[in-house]
MILUMGU-396042 format. One record per residue (C-alpha): x, y, z. Coordinates in steps of 0.05 Angstrom, whole numbers, padded with zeros to 5 digits, always signed. Example, Ala and Ser with C-alpha at 12.3 -4.5 7.8 and 13.67 -1.06 7.14 Angstrom:
% residues 2
+00246-00090+00156/+00273-00021+00143/
This chain:
% residues 1141
+01890+00963+05432/+01903+00987+05362/+01939+01059+05360/+01903+01124+05331/+01924+01149+05263/+01956+01207+05298/+02004+01163+05341/+02020+01121+05280/+02039+01188+05238/+02083+01205+05303/+02120+01141+05298/+02133+01148+05224/+02166+01214+05230/+02209+01191+05301/+02228+01119+05289/+02267+01089+05237/+02239+01031+05195/+02290+00971+05216/+02291+00994+05285/+02215+00978+05291/+02224+00912+05258/+02274+00893+05316/+02232+00920+05374/+02173+00888+05344/+02206+00820+05340/+02239+00821+05406/+02171+00840+05445/+02137+00784+05412/+02193+00734+05426/+02196+00751+05492/+02122+00755+05506/+02141+00821+05544/+02078+00841+05579/+02100+00911+05596/+02106+00918+05520/+02035+00896+05503/+02007+00959+05491/+02059+00985+05442/+02061+00920+05398/+02002+00940+05361/+02031+01013+05348/+02098+00979+05324/+02062+00929+05274/+02022+00975+05247/+02080+01029+05240/+02113+00970+05199/+02060+00985+05144/+02075+01057+05142/+02153+01065+05141/+02182+01007+05107/+02209+01000+05033/+02146+00963+04999/+02186+00892+04986/+02218+00892+05057/+02154+00917+05097/+02115+00860+05065/+02162+00806+05080/+02171+00833+05153/+02101+00844+05164/+02085+00775+05136/+02146+00746+05184/+02112+00781+05242/+02042+00757+05230/+02070+00686+05232/+02073+00701+05307/+02003+00707+05313/+01989+00630+05312/+02022+00635+05382/+02014+00701+05405/+01951+00727+05428/+01973+00801+05430/+01990+00798+05354/+01926+00762+05338/+01891+00818+05366/+01925+00870+05332/+01914+00835+05265/+01841+00831+05272/+01833+00898+05303/+01862+00918+05232/+01811+00871+05198/+01756+00906+05235/+01778+00973+05219/+01741+01025+05169/+01798+01048+05128/+01820+01002+05069/+01892+01013+05086/+01882+00972+05153/+01844+00916+05119/+01893+00906+05067/+01946+00898+05116/+01903+00852+05160/+01889+00811+05092/+01970+00809+05079/+01977+00777+05151/+01943+00718+05124/+02004+00695+05090/+02042+00696+05156/+01985+00670+05201/+01959+00616+05148/+01889+00632+05177/+01844+00651+05121/+01786+00670+05178/+01804+00746+05148/+01802+00733+05082/+01735+00704+05081/+01708+00761+05112/+01740+00805+05058/+01702+00770+05008/+01643+00809+05031/+01684+00875+05027/+01659+00925+04968/+01734+00933+04949/+01742+00893+04881/+01822+00897+04899/+01808+00864+04972/+01761+00814+04944/+01803+00790+04890/+01860+00785+04937/+01824+00750+04989/+01797+00698+04940/+01870+00684+04914/+01892+00675+04988/+01834+00625+05003/+01856+00590+04940/+01932+00585+04965/+01914+00566+05036/+01841+00542+05043/+01825+00472+05039/+01785+00447+04977/+01713+00464+05010/+01735+00529+05032/+01758+00547+04963/+01696+00522+04925/+01648+00558+04975/+01688+00619+04960/+01689+00613+04889/+01613+00598+04888/+01605+00662+04928/+01646+00705+04883/+01617+00750+04824/+01629+00719+04751/+01687+00766+04734/+01723+00740+04794/+01702+00662+04786/+01732+00666+04711/+01796+00698+04735/+01812+00658+04795/+01792+00591+04760/+01845+00604+04702/+01895+00635+04750/+01895+00568+04792/+01891+00526+04727/+01955+00564+04703/+01989+00557+04768/+02048+00519+04785/+02032+00444+04799/+02036+00447+04867/+01990+00506+04874/+01935+00480+04820/+01867+00469+04854/+01842+00422+04797/+01794+00386+04839/+01758+00455+04862/+01752+00478+04794/+01726+00409+04768/+01674+00411+04828/+01658+00483+04810/+01647+00462+04739/+01598+00406+04754/+01560+00445+04797/+01548+00493+04742/+01534+00431+04698/+01484+00405+04744/+01448+00474+04761/+01457+00503+04692/+01453+00568+04729/+01506+00607+04682/+01514+00566+04611/+01557+00624+04590/+01606+00619+04645/+01605+00543+04642/+01623+00546+04564/+01680+00593+04582/+01705+00547+04634/+01693+00479+04607/+01768+00479+04577/+01796+00482+04645/+01757+00422+04667/+01780+00348+04663/+01773+00310+04601/+01719+00267+04634/+01675+00333+04638/+01702+00361+04570/+01679+00293+04536/+01610+00296+04568/+01598+00369+04545/+01646+00388+04490/+01603+00362+04427/+01538+00398+04449/+01576+00462+04460/+01634+00469+04409/+01583+00503+04361/+01569+00560+04404/+01647+00569+04416/+01674+00638+04404/+01743+00649+04384/+01764+00660+04453/+01734+00589+04479/+01770+00558+04418/+01838+00590+04446/+01825+00557+04518/+01809+00497+04489/+01874+00497+04443/+01916+00512+04505/+01892+00454+04548/+01869+00406+04498/+01912+00415+04435/+01895+00344+04411/+01824+00348+04423/+01824+00415+04384/+01861+00392+04329/+01808+00330+04321/+01753+00372+04321/+01782+00420+04268/+01799+00367+04229/+01724+00342+04230/+01705+00417+04210/+01749+00421+04155/+01719+00351+04130/+01652+00374+04130/+01663+00454+04112/+01663+00485+04042/+01722+00510+04006/+01749+00576+04037/+01704+00578+04097/+01708+00645+04125/+01695+00620+04200/+01739+00565+04193/+01795+00607+04168/+01784+00656+04225/+01791+00601+04276/+01854+00571+04254/+01885+00636+04246/+01865+00648+04318/+01890+00578+04338/+01960+00592+04307/+01968+00657+04342/+01954+00613+04412/+02002+00555+04394/+02055+00600+04365/+02057+00634+04432/+02087+00575+04464/+02150+00533+04439/+02120+00467+04466/+02053+00481+04417/+02096+00498+04353/+02084+00429+04324/+02008+00434+04335/+02012+00500+04298/+02048+00462+04240/+01997+00410+04237/+01936+00450+04239/+01963+00489+04179/+01976+00433+04142/+01902+00409+04155/+01875+00480+04143/+01902+00484+04071/+01860+00429+04053/+01798+00480+04050/+01833+00543+04065/+01879+00588+04015/+01948+00588+04034/+01942+00668+04026/+01901+00668+04090/+01938+00621+04133/+02017+00629+04110/+02045+00678+04160/+02121+00695+04171/+02120+00680+04247/+02092+00608+04235/+02151+00596+04185/+02198+00626+04233/+02179+00578+04287/+02188+00514+04246/+02222+00537+04176/+02238+00466+04153/+02166+00432+04163/+02129+00489+04139/+02166+00499+04074/+02161+00428+04058/+02084+00427+04066/+02083+00491+04023/+02128+00450+03966/+02083+00394+03976/+02017+00436+03963/+01993+00442+03894/+01972+00513+03905/+02021+00570+03891/+02032+00617+03952/+02020+00693+03935/+02081+00732+03919/+02074+00791+03971/+02072+00728+04024/+02131+00701+04003/+02169+00765+04000/+02153+00775+04077/+02198+00711+04093/+02266+00733+04131/+02331+00715+04107/+02342+00689+04181/+02294+00637+04166/+02310+00616+04105/+02385+00599+04130/+02359+00547+04175/+02335+00507+04109/+02373+00445+04087/+02405+00466+04021/+02367+00414+03980/+02300+00444+04006/+02326+00511+03997/+02346+00503+03924/+02270+00476+03914/+02238+00534+03947/+02276+00581+03908/+02266+00542+03838/+02184+00551+03858/+02190+00613+03890/+02246+00655+03866/+02224+00716+03898/+02234+00687+03966/+02303+00723+03954/+02277+00796+03946/+02339+00830+03930/+02301+00887+03907/+02267+00910+03966/+02317+00872+04012/+02389+00887+03985/+02424+00841+04033/+02377+00786+04029/+02426+00746+03980/+02482+00771+04028/+02455+00743+04092/+02447+00674+04068/+02497+00617+04091/+02557+00606+04046/+02530+00545+04026/+02465+00569+04003/+02505+00629+03966/+02548+00586+03934/+02495+00544+03906/+02452+00592+03880/+02499+00643+03851/+02505+00599+03785/+02432+00599+03780/+02421+00673+03786/+02486+00700+03763/+02449+00713+03687/+02384+00728+03703/+02396+00782+03762/+02439+00823+03714/+02420+00890+03700/+02430+00936+03636/+02501+00938+03620/+02509+00866+03647/+02522+00894+03722/+02507+00847+03779/+02488+00891+03828/+02429+00852+03867/+02485+00817+03907/+02548+00834+03934/+02604+00805+03895/+02649+00795+03949/+02607+00749+03985/+02616+00698+03927/+02670+00641+03934/+02737+00666+03908/+02737+00637+03843/+02672+00661+03826/+02684+00731+03858/+02748+00738+03809/+02711+00716+03756/+02648+00766+03764/+02704+00824+03778/+02740+00810+03707/+02671+00808+03673/+02648+00869+03701/+02711+00908+03683/+02691+00898+03607/+02625+00928+03615/+02605+00989+03574/+02574+01017+03626/+02645+01038+03653/+02671+01066+03583/+02652+01143+03602/+02659+01131+03679/+02723+01088+03688/+02725+01102+03762/+02663+01058+03769/+02711+00996+03764/+02747+01014+03828/+02705+00967+03872/+02710+00911+03817/+02788+00920+03814/+02787+00907+03888/+02762+00846+03880/+02812+00816+03837/+02878+00780+03867/+02926+00834+03896/+02978+00841+03853/+02934+00844+03789/+02887+00894+03822/+02944+00939+03845/+02969+00944+03773/+02899+00961+03749/+02890+01007+03814/+02950+01050+03801/+02912+01103+03755/+02856+01112+03805/+02908+01113+03868/+02947+01168+03830/+02886+01207+03809/+02884+01280+03825/+02813+01275+03844/+02812+01266+03918/+02739+01229+03918/+02767+01177+03864/+02837+01172+03904/+02800+01162+03971/+02755+01108+03937/+02809+01073+03909/+02848+01072+03970/+02791+01051+04019/+02769+00990+03967/+02837+00966+03954/+02859+00968+04029/+02796+00933+04050/+02808+00882+03996/+02861+00854+04041/+02805+00814+04073/+02803+00771+04016/+02880+00747+04030/+02911+00754+04100/+02981+00751+04068/+02968+00821+04041/+02952+00855+04102/+03020+00878+04116/+03013+00911+04041/+02950+00945+04061/+02981+00973+04121/+03039+00996+04080/+02994+01035+04033/+02959+01064+04093/+03026+01090+04120/+03053+01117+04058/+02993+01161+04054/+03006+01195+04115/+03005+01267+04087/+02941+01263+04049/+02884+01308+04065/+02831+01280+04124/+02779+01266+04078/+02823+01213+04043/+02857+01191+04107/+02777+01180+04134/+02768+01129+04080/+02834+01095+04095/+02814+01083+04167/+02744+01059+04141/+02776+01005+04096/+02817+00982+04155/+02748+00985+04191/+02724+00930+04140/+02773+00874+04153/+02751+00828+04201/+02784+00848+04269/+02798+00770+04279/+02855+00776+04218/+02895+00822+04250/+02956+00788+04291/+03005+00805+04334/+03053+00829+04275/+03003+00879+04254/+02994+00920+04317/+03056+00962+04308/+03040+00984+04240/+02962+01001+04259/+02994+01036+04319/+03036+01077+04271/+02976+01094+04229/+02935+01120+04294/+02994+01157+04315/+03004+01194+04253/+02926+01213+04249/+02931+01242+04322/+02999+01281+04303/+02959+01312+04250/+02922+01383+04267/+02864+01374+04208/+02842+01301+04233/+02765+01314+04236/+02717+01292+04287/+02690+01238+04235/+02761+01207+04224/+02763+01201+04300/+02700+01164+04306/+02732+01120+04252/+02793+01113+04289/+02759+01090+04355/+02715+01043+04313/+02769+01002+04288/+02804+00999+04357/+02741+00981+04393/+02734+00919+04340/+02802+00897+04357/+02790+00903+04431/+02765+00831+04437/+02822+00802+04403/+02881+00844+04434/+02852+00875+04496/+02918+00905+04519/+02940+00937+04456/+02870+00964+04444/+02855+00988+04511/+02919+01027+04508/+02903+01052+04436/+02834+01074+04461/+02864+01114+04523/+02912+01149+04480/+02859+01177+04430/+02813+01194+04486/+02867+01223+04527/+02890+01267+04472/+02829+01283+04427/+02769+01266+04473/+02719+01208+04476/+02695+01198+04404/+02670+01132+04421/+02600+01100+04397/+02565+01048+04431/+02600+00985+04411/+02592+00909+04423/+02649+00856+04440/+02651+00795+04393/+02718+00760+04405/+02749+00706+04433/+02766+00734+04501/+02720+00740+04559/+02683+00800+04574/+02703+00808+04639/+02775+00800+04625/+02769+00851+04570/+02739+00905+04610/+02785+00892+04659/+02839+00923+04610/+02794+00980+04594/+02787+00993+04666/+02861+00992+04679/+02879+01044+04627/+02825+01085+04634/+02829+01095+04708/+02866+01164+04706/+02816+01188+04650/+02755+01178+04695/+02783+01210+04759/+02815+01269+04715/+02738+01280+04678/+02704+01272+04745/+02750+01326+04779/+02744+01375+04717/+02669+01392+04727/+02671+01434+04671/+02618+01425+04610/+02669+01400+04568/+02689+01347+04618/+02619+01329+04640/+02607+01315+04561/+02664+01270+04554/+02650+01232+04616/+02580+01223+04598/+02606+01202+04525/+02645+01141+04561/+02592+01117+04600/+02550+01118+04543/+02599+01079+04496/+02608+01028+04554/+02538+01023+04579/+02531+00952+04563/+02590+00934+04598/+02585+00972+04657/+02572+00917+04702/+02635+00892+04690/+02673+00956+04707/+02660+00970+04781/+02698+01036+04781/+02654+01061+04726/+02593+01043+04763/+02620+01080+04826/+02637+01139+04783/+02562+01144+04764/+02546+01145+04834/+02593+01197+04851/+02571+01237+04797/+02501+01229+04820/+02526+01263+04883/+02558+01318+04850/+02514+01379+04846/+02559+01408+04795/+02542+01352+04740/+02468+01353+04754/+02456+01360+04686/+02478+01285+04666/+02442+01258+04730/+02383+01230+04688/+02437+01188+04646/+02476+01165+04704/+02409+01143+04739/+02397+01104+04675/+02459+01066+04678/+02447+01049+04748/+02379+01026+04740/+02395+00981+04682/+02464+00951+04712/+02457+00956+04788/+02386+00961+04805/+02397+00942+04880/+02438+01001+04894/+02376+01048+04885/+02360+01030+04963/+02425+01065+04974/+02419+01122+04927/+02353+01146+04936/+02368+01171+05006/+02428+01206+04982/+02393+01240+04924/+02343+01267+04974/+02400+01287+05023/+02439+01329+04975/+02384+01353+04939/+02394+01330+04868/+02327+01355+04845/+02336+01340+04765/+02354+01265+04791/+02295+01271+04841/+02249+01287+04784/+02270+01237+04738/+02212+01192+04717/+02244+01124+04736/+02265+01152+04802/+02191+01174+04821/+02165+01109+04792/+02217+01073+04838/+02191+01108+04900/+02117+01102+04879/+02126+01025+04875/+02182+01006+04917/+02207+01061+04973/+02138+01101+04991/+02171+01123+05056/+02205+01173+05009/+02136+01197+04982/+02134+01251+05036/+02195+01285+05002/+02146+01306+04946/+02081+01311+04982/+02108+01360+05031/+02162+01396+04994/+02170+01468+05009/+02196+01530+04972/+02221+01524+04904/+02229+01450+04893/+02157+01440+04914/+02122+01451+04848/+02176+01409+04808/+02166+01355+04854/+02095+01352+04856/+02090+01358+04779/+02139+01300+04767/+02101+01255+04823/+02034+01272+04790/+02059+01262+04722/+02096+01191+04740/+02044+01156+04786/+01988+01149+04732/+01918+01133+04749/+01925+01054+04759/+01910+01036+04833/+01962+00985+04831/+02015+01028+04861/+01972+01067+04902/+01953+01006+04946/+02022+01010+04976/+02016+01083+04998/+01992+01101+05065/+01924+01135+05073/+01955+01192+05103/+01997+01194+05044/+01937+01183+04994/+01902+01242+05041/+01958+01291+05032/+01961+01275+04956/+01885+01281+04952/+01891+01353+04984/+01945+01367+04932/+01900+01354+04869/+01838+01384+04903/+01880+01446+04910/+01899+01453+04838/+01831+01432+04812/+01808+01492+04852/+01860+01535+04818/+01827+01582+04768/+01892+01591+04730/+01907+01520+04718/+01897+01489+04649/+01835+01445+04641/+01876+01384+04619/+01917+01383+04677/+01853+01393+04723/+01822+01334+04687/+01883+01290+04700/+01877+01306+04776/+01807+01282+04774/+01827+01221+04749/+01884+01207+04797/+01831+01222+04851/+01791+01161+04833/+01858+01116+04838/+01866+01135+04917/+01827+01072+04947/+01838+01102+05014/+01811+01170+05008/+01740+01191+05021/+01700+01192+04955/+01674+01260+04975/+01717+01300+04939/+01701+01259+04866/+01623+01266+04893/+01627+01341+04905/+01658+01350+04834/+01600+01307+04808/+01551+01350+04836/+01581+01413+04819/+01556+01440+04747/+01596+01503+04749/+01654+01469+04706/+01620+01418+04661/+01679+01384+04636/+01702+01374+04704/+01640+01350+04729/+01634+01298+04670/+01706+01269+04685/+01685+01267+04756/+01626+01228+04739/+01666+01182+04695/+01718+01172+04751/+01665+01149+04807/+01654+01090+04768/+01727+01077+04772/+01723+01078+04844/+01744+01010+04880/+01690+00998+04927/+01633+01027+04889/+01628+01091+04933/+01604+01127+04868/+01541+01080+04853/+01487+01121+04899/+01513+01184+04858/+01510+01153+04788/+01441+01124+04804/+01421+01196+04826/+01452+01223+04760/+01407+01178+04716/+01345+01218+04737/+01377+01288+04709/+01417+01316+04657/+01474+01279+04675/+01445+01213+04658/+01491+01200+04591/+01552+01202+04627/+01530+01159+04692/+01500+01108+04655/+01566+01091+04622/+01603+01100+04683/+01564+01045+04717/+01590+00992+04666/+01654+00981+04709/+01622+00981+04779/+01568+00936+04757/+01620+00878+04742/+01631+00867+04817/+01560+00867+04835/+01521+00803+04837/+01475+00790+04777/+01410+00801+04812/+01429+00862+04847/+01449+00891+04778/+01383+00873+04750/+01345+00903+04805/+01381+00966+04803/+01378+00968+04725/+01307+00955+04712/+01290+01010+04757/+01321+01063+04714/+01277+01103+04677/+01277+01092+04601/+01257+01166+04578/+01323+01184+04567/+01351+01154+04499/+01422+01150+04517/+01402+01116+04582/+01354+01071+04557/+01405+01048+04503/+01460+01033+04554/+01408+01006+04607/+01390+00953+04556/+01453+00937+04532/+01477+00926+04609/+01412+00883+04620/+01433+00840+04561/+01502+00826+04581/+01475+00795+04648/+01451+00733+04610/+01399+00711+04657/+01329+00692+04650/+01301+00751+04688/+01346+00793+04641/+01311+00756+04584/+01248+00767+04600/+01255+00837+04614/+01289+00853+04546/+01224+00813+04507/+01174+00854+04549/+01211+00920+04533/+01208+00895+04453/+01134+00902+04456/+01143+00977+04476/+01138+01033+04426/+01213+01048+04436/+01257+01102+04401/+01293+01075+04342/+01361+01075+04377/+01337+01044+04435/+01303+00997+04394/+01375+00984+04364/+01408+00976+04436/+01348+00924+04456/+01373+00883+04397/+01446+00881+04408/+01424+00860+04486/+01389+00805+04456/+01451+00782+04419/+01474+00743+04485/+01415+00698+04479/+01415+00669+04405/+01401+00601+04433/+01327+00618+04448/+01268+00618+04394/+01240+00679+04421/+01297+00717+04407/+01294+00700+04331/+01222+00714+04330/+01239+00784+04358/+01294+00792+04305/+01244+00769+04250/+01197+00827+04269/+01257+00876+04268/+01274+00852+04198/+01205+00868+04174/+01206+00944+04206/+01197+00988+04152/+01250+01040+04182/+01311+01021+04140/+01365+01037+04208/+01324+00987+04248/+01313+00932+04194/+01388+00932+04173/+01420+00917+04242/+01393+00845+04234/+01446+00840+04183/+01497+00842+04234/+01483+00784+04279/+01548+00749+04285/+01560+00678+04265/+01614+00666+04312/+01581+00615+04367/+01519+00601+04335/+01493+00534+04332/+01473+00499+04265/+01399+00510+04282/+01409+00587+04296/+01456+00591+04230/+01395+00560+04190/+01348+00618+04220/+01401+00671+04208/+01400+00648+04133/+01327+00654+04130/+01332+00728+04161/+01380+00747+04109/+01336+00722+04058/+01279+00761+04089/+01325+00826+04092/+01342+00811+04015/+01269+00818+04001/+01258+00885+04038/+01231+00949+04002/+01284+00987+04018/+01352+00983+03982/+01390+01012+04044/+01370+00946+04076/+01386+00906+04019/+01454+00929+04005/+01473+00920+04083/+01444+00849+04076/+01487+00834+04011/+01553+00870+04042/+01539+00819+04100/+01537+00757+04053/+01598+00783+04014/+01642+00798+04080/+01621+00738+04123/+01580+00689+04079/+01539+00636+04112/+01537+00559+04080/+01475+00555+04041/+01470+00480+04020/+01397+00489+03996/+01411+00551+03953/+01358+00591+03992/+01390+00659+03976/+01413+00645+03904/+01349+00663+03869/+01345+00734+03903/+01421+00746+03898/+01412+00732+03820/+01352+00783+03816/+01397+00838+03854/+01455+00825+03804/+01406+00857+03750/+01393+00917+03798/+01397+00982+03767/+01431+01012+03833/+01502+01001+03818/+01521+00991+03892/+01471+00937+03898/+01487+00902+03831/+01564+00899+03856/+01550+00875+03923/+01502+00819+03896/+01559+00801+03854/+01608+00794+03910/+01554+00759+03954/+01540+00704+03896/+01618+00690+03886/+01628+00688+03962/+01569+00645+03976/+01572+00595+03922/+01638+00595+03880/+01667+00541+03920/+01603+00503+03936/+01556+00509+03877/+01597+00512+03807/+01535+00501+03767/+01497+00555+03796/+01554+00608+03778/+01554+00577+03707/+01486+00594+03704/+01486+00659+03724/+01539+00675+03675/+01493+00639+03624/+01439+00690+03638/+01476+00749+03640/+01504+00743+03574/+01448+00784+03548/+01463+00836+03597/+01528+00859+03575/+01538+00918+03624/+01517+00872+03682/+01563+00823+03655/+01621+00872+03664/+01602+00885+03733/+01592+00815+03757/+01650+00789+03720/+01697+00845+03754/+01676+00824+03821/+01706+00756+03806/+01777+00784+03814/+01760+00817+03874/+01740+00754+03906/+01785+00700+03872/+01843+00740+03887/+01907+00695+03911/+01857+00632+03911/+01870+00596+03845/+01866+00529+03873/+01802+00545+03910/+01770+00576+03848/+01792+00526+03793/+01736+00486+03783/+01690+00551+03775/+01741+00585+03731/+01736+00526+03684/+01660+00534+03690/+01660+00611+03671/+01706+00597+03613/+01665+00541+03584/+01601+00590+03589/+01642+00645+03556/+01658+00615+03501/+01581+00611+03476/+01594+00690+03471/+01629+00718+03412/+01641+00785+03450/+01673+00754+03509/+01740+00737+03474/+01783+00787+03511/+01746+00766+03579/+01766+00697+03567/+01840+00714+03550/+01842+00755+03615/+01816+00702+03658/+01855+00647+03628/+01920+00682+03654/+01889+00707+03714/+01861+00649+03746/+01899+00587+03717/+01971+00558+03707/+02003+00539+03647/+01986+00468+03641/+01913+00487+03644/+01921+00548+03597/+01954+00512+03540/+01892+00474+03514/+01850+00542+03519/+01913+00580+03480/+01902+00534+03416/+01833+00537+03421/+01818+00611+03423/+01869+00629+03360/+01819+00632+03315/+01775+00674+03353/+01826+00724+03372/+01812+00802+03350/+01864+00854+03355/+01849+00879+03428/+01844+00799+03452/+01911+00789+03416/+01951+00850+03454/+01916+00828+03518/+01947+00753+03505/+02008+00777+03483/+02023+00819+03547/+01996+00766+03589/+02048+00722+03562/+02109+00758+03566/+02100+00795+03630/+02077+00737+03673/+02046+00788+03721/+01993+00735+03744/+02054+00683+03751/+02011+00632+03708/+02082+00608+03686/+02120+00573+03740/+02196+00555+03741/+02186+00485+03725/+02135+00501+03660/+02168+00502+03595/+02135+00544+03537/+02177+00509+03481/+02132+00454+03458/+02076+00506+03452/+02120+00551+03411/+02146+00509+03366/+02078+00479+03347/+02048+00552+03339/+02098+00577+03297/+02083+00520+03244/+02010+00555+03239/+01992+00591+03173/+01953+00638+03217/+01995+00696+03234/+01962+00710+03298/+01989+00645+03322/+02059+00657+03303/+02049+00726+03338/+02037+00687+03398/+02093+00641+03388/+02137+00697+03390/+02109+00714+03456/+02116+00646+03482/+02193+00654+03459/+02203+00715+03499/+02157+00700+03558/+02192+00628+03564/+02265+00657+03572/+02288+00631+03637/+02296+00692+03680/+02351+00660+03717/+02392+00638+03656/+02376+00690+03606/+02376+00678+03528/+02414+00622+03505/+02441+00614+03431/+02383+00569+03413/+02333+00623+03434/+02371+00681+03394/+02372+00639+03333/+02290+00626+03340/+02286+00704+03351/+02323+00717+03289/+02278+00671+03249/+02214+00711+03274/+02249+00779+03245/+02246+00738+03178/+02175+00721+03182/+02135+00742+03118/+02079+00775+03163/+02095+00847+03192/+02052+00829+03252/+02106+00783+03274/+02170+00811+03243/+02160+00880+03262/+02152+00859+03342/+02214+00817+03333/+02254+00874+03310/+02228+00915+03364/+02248+00866+03415/+02320+00876+03438/+02368+00829+03475/+02416+00861+03525/+02472+00821+03497/+02523+00845+03562/+02464+00818+03611/+02449+00758+03575/+02517+00728+03549/+02534+00663+03582/+02595+00651+03613/+02598+00581+03585/+02576+00604+03513/+02640+00657+03513/+02688+00601+03533/+02665+00555+03475/
């Protein structure tokens, strides 16, 4: 016989967990009849007293005995028949041990969503194929979906593919739930996929595509390839689908190659700017960049700049150089100063000769790269060149860092004035740079140390910079012969009274860097610094040749006395110092047992309570298993700050629920803090609460209710308590029901109503249904949504159709919920309601409900009636019908509806439809919308004209070039409208030069007929074309250029803002041909071609300078004055090769 709850609680308070386990196991094993009456108590007590992980495995082990022991089996059956969910939950867990799924089958009928889900998973694990199939068929749709995917993704020996296949075949034959069948189809075999995919693929949502890509990537690629072949340029839906698939495939390494392949296929029709992403490049950089290089479309500058240097480092040098040649902004040293420095040495060495002139700024200073990262010869050459810069004439101290890059002896001679400067700032900068310069030549490390030793009497700010210079020298360079001098430098600093905290931190940084290479020496120095001046150590990383454990062993040996001393001091300073040491070594605590032991001892010391939280963090990270031992001691010693720590409370909530009583029944001063910590950290998720006992949940509920009734408590805390009540699955719902029925505090009543919908077993449904008939209805109807998911569709429909639709809010949500059922009965009901005289908002909700049935002609008939509605807020909703998942026939019907909306008498509806065409354009092969769109372009309503312009370009620019040309030709007589229409072209075509190339040429052809569109043509040429296509237009348009057009063209050529000129393009031929012209405008453009054609990386050549001088002698002021105004930065553009000549 099962024990009473009172007996179980008494056992909980009197018997130790592990004693129970031993007694239960012994009684079962010996079949001791005299213990028969106690076994039930013992087994149930296991649930109430053990640590979560231990009690689960122990309970399962004990349940295994039920196969042969009638007493154990009876006990488990009694638990399953109990009314409380905690008993049922543990009876269900016993199935793991007994391997008997009878109880799991019973639990499928439980109102509890948790138990139902757990039971279905158990049957899937332990049941036969027939049992699992039957259970799957009886489950609600949301569980059918979840469970099918769970077992499809399970390990091979747990997959139930035959059951999933049989379930899909049943759905296929009965056609009982087409939506469910479509969503689960990718889980089936290739055979069932091939039978159905072609007919369903047009209805696939993005989520369906994701599942298909996950299980059948090759099939997915084939269908995407077919879609690309038959689609228009820049198909919006195709682009969205490919991007969605890229995200899916980039999530798993074994799918990376599929992502690369689909990216390459997509570029045939989709603009690179829509598909290229740095995540894709990072996964397969060599392949993706090769695709980019082979593609004739230019990637947008802002996309290229997002590429990370660590990705570029993986490229072979030839490919890297080709990429930089085409996209120099790939090295974005303006926004990312370290982008050049972070490249590989081979890449930097090859890139430097290319950029060494073009990257110079005013005065010839090359500050976009770190010169010290250059090869030795180049570094010295650049340093010498910088020394001659006019920039340092007035500020010679600016040369200090460049002097340090010269050979040591040469540098020392030039550095002497700065090393002897009376200005401490100049002197410290020179010392730092010159000492750090020893990293360029190991033979001068001793010289650097001698320089530092010679400055032992310097003031602290100078000595701090000296140490900073030593820190810059790679730690691996220091050898045994250098350690004595380093020690002497450190000793001097320790013996100086004015050594600052900042200097001490620099000293420990120097030592910790050396620690991995010379552990004994560095450990000793670190101990001396800490012992004499305190632990001024920042967290660091070991990156040397010695193993981490051996390095920490040396540190532990040196620091053992320090840890003991600090632990015994127990004053504020000692506690802070101990915390600093632990923080500095936090990454390596697991290699230092004594330090971990110190953390545990600190936790047991009440005088160090202020740092208990940090000790908890260290132990949690490095020795999580010790918590089983630590937690009891915290309670025994009453370490309140530790016990109210969020991580401790969370651990007890999820792992050691036997200690919950220390929070729930705490008394005195500590009770409020403990309970507040418990409430703050357990949250409102049912996940952890399923591991609590019923008595624990009841006690917690009493605490929550008591606080809710407290008039002095803030409303926010009361509302949080109400939400937590809904997570307590074992607690009677009467508390929430009372709050939901009590209208004294509306805000609490509203929260309680919402919380009723979250109860696991649907206990709140009767109250929520009742509330639908009073003023609480607007909250109740929304709260019902979650509960209804777990109910059978027939029951849901029966409940919802009985709801009164007199209240607008209730009617709206009711119709939406009915629409989500996707059954024939629900569809018929919605159509019937469509004939009623409904409120406008309710009619809109009805429309949204019918979006689940776009495969039915009756739905489109209703949509058509809606589009004809004279009320604009009703009619415009039709424009929101999503294209995603529509069949080809349905898309044709949607196109007709949009045409109908464009003819609506109300401009609000027309603009809404136009914006839909602009944001999500539909394929219109028969130009159904074109005549009406052109009419709307001429609209006197500005918003309507602009929206119509965008819609025309988005719909026809890549599929019907002639239509765009005709539109421009018709608008030539309407100057203002033409300006608006052409202005929207930039918005649509931005970053899509390749896709819009044909229409650009068509527009230029039409605009040539209009003498007032010269400036417009100039701008279009340089914004939408590349140089090889611009060149013929350039010569053609010169005779037509007026002053404004000439200035526009001049600016476009010289600035190259739209990147019409690529690195491979040369403007020389065009310049030389234009300069021969008698037309001064052509010669002015020739000058611009010279300025714009200068290689940005190489700077001005001698030949280019000579040509500039000729322009200055041109007889026309239009040319000569501009040539004189342009100045070359001689220092920034002087080529080294030319100087040598």
